[in-house]
N, C-alpha and C positions, 0 to 999 in steps of 0.2 A: 783893607784890613790893617790892624795895628802892627807895631814892630814885633810884638810877641806872637808866635804862632797860636792860632785859635783852634782849640780841640773841642768838638761837639760830641758829647756822649748821648746816644739815642737809647732810651729805655722806656719801660712802662711798669707801673706797680700792678703786675698781674701774676704774682707768685714767682716761683723759680729763682728768687734771689737776684732779680735783674738790678734793682736799686743797690743792694748791698755790694754786688760785684763792681758796679760802676764806682761806688764810693770808695771801695778798697783800692782800686787802681788810681783814682784821683789822689787819695791819701799818699800812695807810694810816689806818684809824680811830684807832689808838693814836698815830700821828704827828701827825695833824691835830686830833684831839679827845682829847688825853690825859686819862685818868681819868674821862671823862664817861659811859662805858657799862660795863655788866657784859656780858662777851662769853664765849659758850660754843660750842665746836666739838663736834659730836656725830656719830659714825659710826653712823647709825641702823640699818644692817644688823647691824653687829657687836654693838651694845649691846642692841638691842631686838627684832630680827626673829625670828620663830619659826623653828625648825629645819625644813628645812636652809638657809633663806634667810640665817641668821646666818653661814653659811660662805661666802657669795658673795665677800667680799673676799679670803679665803684661796684660793678656787678660781679667781679671775679669771685669773691667769697661765696656768693650764692650759686654761681655756676659750678663750682667744684663740690657742692653739697650733693650732687647726683653723680658720684664717681663713675658709675658704669656708663652713663651717657658721655661723660668726658673721655673715658677710655675708648669708646666706640668712635667718636669723632677723631681722636688722635690716630687710631689705626686706619680709618678710612681715608684720611688725608695724608698719611705718611708714606707716599710714594712719589717718584719723580713726575709721572704723568698727572697724578692727582694734584700735586702741589702746583704744577704749571697751570692747570685748569683753574685752581683756586685763585692764584695771583692774577691771571689774565682776566678772570671774571670781575675781580674787585678793582682792577686798575682804573676803569672809567669813573668809578665812584669816589676814589681817594685821590685821583690825579691832581685836581685843583688844590686840595689841602696840602699835599706834599710840595707842590711848586711854591705855594705861598710860604710854607715853612722855610724853604731854601732861599727864597728872596729875602726873608727877614733874618735868617740865621746862617750867615756865611761861615765857612770854616776852612782851615788848612788841612784838617784831618778829621774824619768821622770815625767814631768808635761805636759800633752797634752791639748791644747786649740783649737784643730781643729778636727772635726768629722771624716774626711777622713784619719787621721793618727793613730787612735786608733788600728784598726785591723792589719794593716801590721806590726806595731812595736811590738805589743804583740805577733804576730805569729813568728816574727824573733827572739825575745828575748827568747822565749821558757821558760823552767824551768831547773834549778833555775834561777831567774832573779831579778833585783832590783825592788823596789817598783814603782808602776805606778799609777799616780793620773790624773783623767780627770776633767777639769774645764769647764763646759758647758757655752757657751757665747750667746746662744739664750734664750730669756726670756720665751716663752710660746710654740710656734710651733716648738718643737724640733724634729730633724730628728733621726730616729732609730739608725743611725750610732754613735750617741753620747754615746749610752748605750751598752757598751761592758761588758759582764758578767765576763770577766777575770781581770778587773781592781781591784786594791785594794780598791779604793774609787772613787766615782763619785760625785762631788759637783755641785749642780744645783742652779739657781737663784731664782726659785719660787716653791711653793707647786704644782702648775699645772705641772711643769716640772718634779717634783719628782714622781707624780702619773703616768705620762707618762712613766717614767723609770721603775716603778714597772710593768706596763702592758707589757713592752718590756722584762721582765724576770729578771730585776735586783733584787738581794737580798736586803731586807730592810736595813740590816746592812752595805750595801756597797753604799748607795745613801743617800745624806744629802743635805738639803737646806742651802745655805751659802750666798745667794745674788750674785749679779754680781759685781766683783771688779772693782772699778774705782779709778783714781788717787786721792791722798789726797787733792789736791787743789780744787777739786769739792766739797769736804765734809766739808770744814771749816765752823764754825758757821756763819750764816748770819749777816750782819752788815757792814756798810760802802759802800753801793752801790753808794752813791753820790761821795765819794772819788774815787771809781773805774771809774766812768763816767768821772771825771776830768782827771784821768790818761790816759784814752782811747781817750780823746778829744771829747767825746760825749756831746750833749746838756744836760743842767740841768733842763730846763723848760718844758720838755715833756718826756713821756716814750719812750724807745727804743725797737723796735721789732728786735730780732735776727733771721736771716734766714740762715739756714745751710743745706747742702746736704751730710753730711759725708765727710770723707777725700778726696773722689774723686769728690765731687761736683755733686752728682747724682740727678736724678729726674728733674722735670720741674722748676728748680730754677729761671731761667730768667723770665719765664712767671708768676710765682707765685709772685716774687718781683714786677714785673711791674703792676700786677693787684692790689696789695696792695698799691702801690704808687699812682695809679690813683684814689683811694678813697680820697686822699688829707686829710687824717685825721690829727689830732693834735698829731702826733708822728713822730719819726725818725726811720730809718732802718739801720741795720748793716748786710751786706750780705757777707757770707763766701763761696768762691768758692772752697776752698780746693786746691788740686793739679791740678785742671782743669784750666790750663793757658788760654786756648781759651775762656772758660766761663768768666774768670776774665776780659779779654780784652773786651768782649761784654758788660759786666756789666758796666765797666768803660766808655764805649762809649755812654751809655744811658743818656738822659736828664731827671733826676729824678724830680718828682713833690713834693717830701718831702725830707728833709735832709737825705742823704744816704751815708753810709760809706762802701767801698768795700775792701775786704781782700782776699788774697790767702790762702795758708796753714798757719794756725794761731796757734801759741803756747800759745797765751793768751786766748784761748777759755774758760778755767775755770773762769777767771776774767770777760770775756764777759757775761757768764751765770749768774754770781753773780750780774752784773750791769744791765742786761736787765730786762724788765717787762714781756716779753712774747717770747717764742721760736716758730718758724715755721720750721718744719723739716720733713724728711721722717721717716718712722717707724723703724729705725735701733735700735737694742737693746742697744748698748753702749751709743748712744746719748740720748736715752730716760732715761737710768739709770743715766747718768751724770746730766741731767736736774733735775731729781727727787732729787738727792743728793744736787743740788745747790738751791733747792726750787723754781724752775722756771717752771710755767705752760706752756703747749705747745699746738699747733695746728698741727696735722699731715696731710700732703698734699699728700703723696703717700706711697706705701708699695710694697715690693716684694711679689707676690702671693705665697701662701703656707708658705714660711719661716717666713714672717712678719705679716701674718693675725692675729695671736694670740696677737701680740704686740699691735695692734689697740684696740682689745677688752679689753686688760689689762689696757691700758691708760684711756679709757673711763670709764670702770667699777670702777677703783680706784678713779676716780674724779680728775685726775691730768692733763687732756687734752681733746681735742675735735678731732673728725675725720671729716675733711672737704676736701675731694679730689677735685682736679680741681682748677685752679687759682682763679676763681671768687668766688667759695664757700669758699676758704681759706681766701681771702680778706674780705669777709663778716663776717667770724668768728672772724678774727682779730679785725675788727672795733666793732663788738658786744661785745667782751670780754673787750676791752679797755674802752668801754663806761660804764662798770659796775665794777668799781675798787673794790667794796666790794666782788663781786664774784671772781675776780682775786686773791684777798688776801686770800680768803677761799681755793682756789685751791693751792696757794703757801703753806699754812699751811698744806694742805693734802699731798703735796709733802714731806714736812719735816717729817710727820708722817709715810709715806710709806717707806721712804728712809732706806737703810741699810748701813750707812757710815762706818761701821766696817768690811764690807765684805772682803776687801783685807787683813786686819789684821787677820781675822779669817782663811782665806785660808793659810796665812803664818804660823799661829799657827799649822794648820793641817799638813802642810809640815814638820815642826819640829817634831811633834808627830810621823809621819810615819818614819822619819829618826831614831828616838830614839827606835822604836820597833824592836825586833828581826825579821828578814825577813823570813816569812814562805814560800817564793817562791823558 
């Protein structure tokens, strides 16, 4: 290995904000400890998994189009015995691929941000091994596979997730609440939304409702935006279709009844969240956390059963958003909230109180601490 410690981030583009979490931590490492580490991000499924597992990132958007089936699998596999059976059965199939990855990708510390990667890599590494850190990217409804008792440390976003880890057998000294890391651009102090609206070309005489469906444009985005536009409220809409090019084309073909701006995959989402008055989105953990850090209240219009159920409860309980599934209910919630600016401002202040803007930096500090400790493994 080189003089600089090598950190390998294990992730995969299968929803849940795995990539964005890894990128946020890497950003914080490079800001706080510039040039001190060699950092590698690796999509373990795409680069090394045997067929057909190497196709999981590409298949993920289609897999979640049947949410009830997704929820059923989540529930049936979400127990210690079930998880053990699942990982034991898959090990002979993935063993050679994991060992090949480790032969080609050595590291002084592994950071895992995907629940399916914990067990096979810890099993393949054996002992002695480098330090291994898990960063959980689900807010509340965490799958048991996140909690591997062999890790050096497991960082979770919420106290509920920590309590779940303890029930799954994690040692109290190996699990810690750190928040969910998001990019620094979401966490900058509020101020200047009018300037941002000018830069985005948005109207200045009315609030803008930002409607997103994650990076893949998932959920009933078209119907939700259409129902909100038909209310003909005194607001504009910005609709982000993500990588879903077909959806973007359909959105652009619509004759909107309020001023509407259509976007594909958008790198200016942090600025959009700072400039908007209200977010309409599915209950994805990263989007929720980004909005909270941007001080942006939200209306949740859909969620993945099982995996995102707890996110809905969290948003409503904390007072940072509403649960209004279905296009018409979503549109009604949007109009109701925009008609009460005082309540919207209270929710925005609550977002700023709940936010953990230093989460990425805290995870970066933890990584440096682990690298500095004598390795007991």
